[in-house]
Kinemage of the C-alpha trace (Angstrom):
@kinemage 1
@onewidth
@group {chain A} dominant
@subgroup {mainchain}
@vectorlist {calphas} color= white
{ca unk a 1} P -50.387 -25.995 -64.162
{ca unk a 2} L -54.051 -26.792 -63.534
{ca unk a 3} L -56.323 -24.599 -61.401
{ca unk a 4} L -59.298 -25.627 -59.281
{ca unk a 5} L -61.678 -25.673 -62.279
{ca unk a 6} L -59.452 -27.680 -64.609
{ca unk a 7} L -58.138 -24.741 -66.566
{ca unk a 8} L -54.667 -25.544 -67.783
{ca unk a 9} L -52.092 -22.801 -68.153
{ca unk a 10} L -48.425 -22.237 -68.095
{ca unk a 11} L -46.280 -19.237 -67.402
{ca unk a 12} L -42.831 -20.676 -68.388
{ca unk a 13} L -42.146 -19.624 -71.911
{ca unk a 14} L -38.470 -18.690 -71.595
{ca unk a 15} L -36.523 -19.471 -74.732
{ca unk a 16} L -39.609 -20.728 -76.709
{ca unk a 17} L -39.933 -19.473 -80.310
{ca unk a 18} L -43.257 -18.120 -81.625
{ca unk a 19} L -43.748 -21.117 -83.819
{ca unk a 20} L -42.854 -23.482 -80.944
{ca unk a 21} L -45.487 -21.859 -78.777
{ca unk a 22} L -48.051 -22.129 -81.543
{ca unk a 23} L -47.308 -25.801 -82.079
{ca unk a 24} L -47.557 -26.500 -78.301
{ca unk a 25} L -50.902 -24.826 -78.035
{ca unk a 26} L -52.307 -26.420 -81.169
{ca unk a 27} L -51.217 -29.876 -79.792
{ca unk a 28} L -52.854 -29.068 -76.455
{ca unk a 29} L -56.176 -28.369 -78.037
{ca unk a 30} L -56.233 -31.478 -80.066
{ca unk a 31} L -54.611 -33.941 -77.710
{ca unk a 32} L -55.853 -32.758 -74.252
{ca unk a 33} L -59.363 -31.644 -75.303
{ca unk a 34} L -62.436 -33.721 -75.064
{ca unk a 35} L -63.282 -36.664 -77.339
{ca unk a 36} L -65.787 -34.530 -79.137
{ca unk a 37} L -62.991 -32.280 -80.547
{ca unk a 38} L -61.617 -35.275 -82.549
{ca unk a 39} L -64.738 -35.323 -84.743
{ca unk a 40} L -64.432 -34.336 -88.347
{ca unk a 41} L -67.349 -32.088 -87.799
{ca unk a 42} L -65.412 -29.665 -85.597
{ca unk a 43} L -64.929 -26.093 -86.754
{ca unk a 44} L -61.776 -24.113 -86.033
{ca unk a 45} L -61.065 -20.391 -85.622
{ca unk a 46} L -58.101 -18.193 -84.650
{ca unk a 47} L -57.203 -14.690 -83.763
{ca unk a 48} L -53.809 -13.060 -83.842
{ca unk a 49} L -53.719 -10.531 -80.956
{ca unk a 50} L -51.771 -7.237 -80.755
{ca unk a 51} L -52.013 -3.713 -79.465
{ca unk a 52} L -52.263 -2.483 -82.979
{ca unk a 53} L -55.629 -4.267 -83.267
{ca unk a 54} L -57.131 -2.379 -80.308
{ca unk a 55} L -59.425 0.575 -80.800
{ca unk a 56} L -57.715 2.925 -80.257
{ca unk a 57} L -54.527 1.155 -81.125
{ca unk a 58} L -51.742 1.224 -78.609
{ca unk a 59} L -47.926 0.725 -78.780
{ca unk a 60} L -47.838 -2.454 -76.623
{ca unk a 61} L -45.344 -4.998 -77.810
{ca unk a 62} L -47.349 -7.852 -76.232
{ca unk a 63} L -48.566 -10.582 -78.560
{ca unk a 64} L -51.164 -13.427 -78.350
{ca unk a 65} L -52.842 -16.112 -80.223
{ca unk a 66} L -56.430 -17.381 -79.637
{ca unk a 67} L -57.485 -20.742 -81.009
{ca unk a 68} L -61.022 -21.980 -80.883
{ca unk a 69} L -62.492 -25.396 -81.516
{ca unk a 70} L -66.300 -25.750 -81.841
{ca unk a 71} L -67.950 -29.161 -81.780
{ca unk a 72} L -71.637 -29.219 -81.326
{ca unk a 73} L -72.470 -26.949 -78.344
{ca unk a 74} L -68.944 -27.248 -76.928
{ca unk a 75} L -66.420 -24.472 -77.535
{ca unk a 76} L -62.796 -24.896 -76.461
{ca unk a 77} L -60.717 -21.807 -76.024
{ca unk a 78} L -56.990 -21.961 -76.085
{ca unk a 79} L -54.787 -18.819 -75.741
{ca unk a 80} L -51.101 -18.206 -75.722
{ca unk a 81} L -49.903 -14.687 -74.853
{ca unk a 82} L -46.780 -12.924 -73.644
{ca unk a 83} L -45.391 -9.466 -72.849
{ca unk a 84} L -48.303 -7.734 -71.163
{ca unk a 85} L -47.366 -4.523 -69.345
{ca unk a 86} L -49.111 -5.844 -66.246
{ca unk a 87} L -50.856 -8.995 -65.138
{ca unk a 88} L -54.128 -9.763 -67.031
{ca unk a 89} L -57.249 -8.529 -65.180
{ca unk a 90} L -59.658 -10.197 -67.580
{ca unk a 91} L -60.102 -11.640 -70.996
{ca unk a 92} L -63.165 -12.223 -73.211
{ca unk a 93} L -64.812 -12.835 -76.583
{ca unk a 94} L -66.582 -9.664 -77.645
{ca unk a 95} L -69.371 -9.759 -80.231
{ca unk a 96} L -70.740 -8.619 -82.679
{ca unk a 97} L -69.441 -5.725 -84.682
{ca unk a 98} L -67.452 -4.882 -87.776
{ca unk a 99} L -63.673 -5.007 -87.618
{ca unk a 100} L -62.117 -1.905 -86.115
{ca unk a 101} L -65.075 -1.189 -83.892
{ca unk a 102} L -65.723 -1.906 -80.217
{ca unk a 103} L -68.529 -3.907 -78.744
{ca unk a 104} L -69.456 -5.393 -75.342
{ca unk a 105} L -68.454 -8.729 -73.892
{ca unk a 106} L -70.211 -11.850 -75.146
{ca unk a 107} L -68.302 -14.662 -73.361
{ca unk a 108} L -66.004 -14.077 -70.460
{ca unk a 109} L -62.975 -16.380 -70.187
{ca unk a 110} L -63.434 -17.850 -66.676
{ca unk a 111} L -60.390 -18.315 -64.402
{ca unk a 112} L -58.130 -16.452 -66.783
{ca unk a 113} L -54.689 -16.389 -65.057
{ca unk a 114} L -53.397 -13.106 -63.584
{ca unk a 115} L -50.052 -13.261 -65.333
{ca unk a 116} L -48.209 -11.276 -68.003
{ca unk a 117} L -47.840 -14.258 -70.267
{ca unk a 118} L -48.809 -17.937 -70.389
{ca unk a 119} L -51.248 -20.546 -71.826
{ca unk a 120} L -54.938 -20.891 -71.156
{ca unk a 121} L -57.307 -23.755 -71.999
{ca unk a 122} L -60.939 -23.856 -71.044
{ca unk a 123} L -64.164 -25.592 -72.431
{ca unk a 124} L -67.490 -23.715 -72.601
{ca unk a 125} L -71.001 -25.094 -73.171
{ca unk a 126} L -72.672 -22.671 -75.597
{ca unk a 127} L -76.159 -24.119 -74.723
{ca unk a 128} L -76.017 -22.731 -71.169
{ca unk a 129} L -77.130 -19.125 -70.412
{ca unk a 130} L -74.470 -18.756 -67.769
{ca unk a 131} L -71.799 -18.977 -70.431
{ca unk a 132} L -72.653 -15.480 -71.712
{ca unk a 133} L -72.981 -11.991 -70.144
{ca unk a 134} L -76.550 -10.922 -69.450
{ca unk a 135} L -76.145 -8.079 -71.873
{ca unk a 136} L -75.187 -10.266 -74.765
{ca unk a 137} L -77.802 -12.780 -73.829
{ca unk a 138} L -80.615 -10.230 -73.982
{ca unk a 139} L -79.306 -7.957 -76.678
{ca unk a 140} L -78.019 -10.382 -79.207
{ca unk a 141} L -79.654 -13.623 -77.994
{ca unk a 142} L -83.211 -12.381 -77.499
{ca unk a 143} L -83.026 -13.501 -73.917
{ca unk a 144} L -82.332 -17.219 -74.541
{ca unk a 145} L -79.177 -19.321 -74.560
{ca unk a 146} L -80.217 -20.799 -77.962
{ca unk a 147} L -80.361 -17.293 -79.387
{ca unk a 148} L -77.060 -16.232 -77.864
{ca unk a 149} L -75.348 -19.436 -79.222
{ca unk a 150} L -76.625 -18.747 -82.736
{ca unk a 151} L -75.518 -15.090 -82.495
{ca unk a 152} L -72.023 -16.007 -81.231
{ca unk a 153} L -71.405 -18.677 -83.824
{ca unk a 154} L -72.608 -16.373 -86.522
{ca unk a 155} L -70.144 -13.761 -85.166
{ca unk a 156} L -67.226 -16.336 -85.301
{ca unk a 157} L -68.157 -17.341 -88.894
{ca unk a 158} L -68.472 -13.805 -90.276
{ca unk a 159} L -65.571 -12.183 -88.501
{ca unk a 160} L -67.474 -9.861 -86.170
{ca unk a 161} L -66.170 -11.281 -82.925
{ca unk a 162} L -62.849 -10.587 -81.250
{ca unk a 163} L -60.699 -11.991 -78.448
{ca unk a 164} L -59.436 -9.416 -75.960
{ca unk a 165} L -57.021 -9.433 -72.936
{ca unk a 166} L -57.261 -6.587 -70.489
{ca unk a 167} L -54.921 -5.295 -67.717
{ca unk a 168} L -54.677 -2.382 -65.320
{ca unk a 169} L -52.932 -0.040 -67.758
{ca unk a 170} L -55.125 -0.920 -70.762
{ca unk a 171} L -58.619 -1.235 -69.166
{ca unk a 172} L -60.243 -1.468 -72.536
{ca unk a 173} L -57.777 -4.177 -73.663
{ca unk a 174} L -54.030 -4.358 -74.307
{ca unk a 175} L -54.160 -6.869 -77.118
{ca unk a 176} L -56.945 -8.213 -79.199
{ca unk a 177} L -57.592 -9.865 -82.543
{ca unk a 178} L -60.789 -10.420 -84.623
{ca unk a 179} L -61.565 -14.103 -84.856
{ca unk a 180} L -61.321 -15.664 -88.309
{ca unk a 181} L -61.914 -19.045 -89.998
{ca unk a 182} L -58.445 -20.367 -90.849
{ca unk a 183} L -57.182 -20.819 -94.420
{ca unk a 184} L -56.225 -24.446 -95.357
{ca unk a 185} L -52.485 -23.843 -94.619
{ca unk a 186} L -53.264 -22.543 -91.217
{ca unk a 187} L -55.699 -25.365 -90.523
{ca unk a 188} L -52.950 -27.906 -91.402
{ca unk a 189} L -51.000 -26.680 -88.355
{ca unk a 190} L -53.701 -28.268 -86.162
{ca unk a 191} L -52.603 -31.651 -87.535
{ca unk a 192} L -48.952 -30.753 -87.043
{ca unk a 193} L -49.678 -29.776 -83.445
{ca unk a 194} L -51.479 -33.093 -82.842
{ca unk a 195} L -48.519 -35.086 -84.144
{ca unk a 196} L -46.120 -33.148 -81.875
{ca unk a 197} L -48.417 -33.621 -78.806
{ca unk a 198} L -48.722 -37.333 -79.508
{ca unk a 199} L -44.904 -37.697 -79.603
{ca unk a 200} L -44.624 -35.840 -76.305
{ca unk a 201} L -47.236 -38.230 -74.742
{ca unk a 202} L -45.352 -41.275 -75.983
{ca unk a 203} L -42.099 -39.912 -74.467
{ca unk a 204} L -43.867 -39.227 -71.242
{ca unk a 205} L -45.294 -42.731 -70.997
{ca unk a 206} L -41.825 -44.208 -71.796
{ca unk a 207} L -40.300 -42.114 -68.947
{ca unk a 208} L -43.042 -43.272 -66.519
{ca unk a 209} L -42.000 -46.901 -67.139
{ca unk a 210} L -38.413 -46.353 -66.315
């Protein structure tokens, strides 16, 4: 499904395993993203989201995975989540604080779907002031987009930023996860996702010719 601003998301996860979901989202990032993302210079980040990671922690059984691809000024955000107690009312990257603490919103996820589970994919230009909240722009970025970009990227690299999904019952966030640089084994899954997505595209093209 694609909304008016080109944000792709899906709410049909019935019967999908956790690894299958992960593979599909990884493939989406690499295969559907912009040509910039194919560059070897791209940086990757991920966050495993749960209620236990919130502060204070909650007993939600919802789960989620955030995957980020950074290439130059362009940041691609892909999220898979399921099991929220209510439809999402907002989702964001928060920055910058030590793990276990709370901090304000740095980058709001625009057009995040109001669903209890699904997929989300969106590109952000980190060189634009409108990408950030005014508080983050002024407090961490010194009032400039360039400063905010440096602060956010530093937060991604040093593990002081987190991805958070909110709903009506959990106004402060139902599931979240601090964003990390992936280990080599985790990073290799990006390649596996790309192979799977390429196979899906080939099958789709074959079907179109019939």
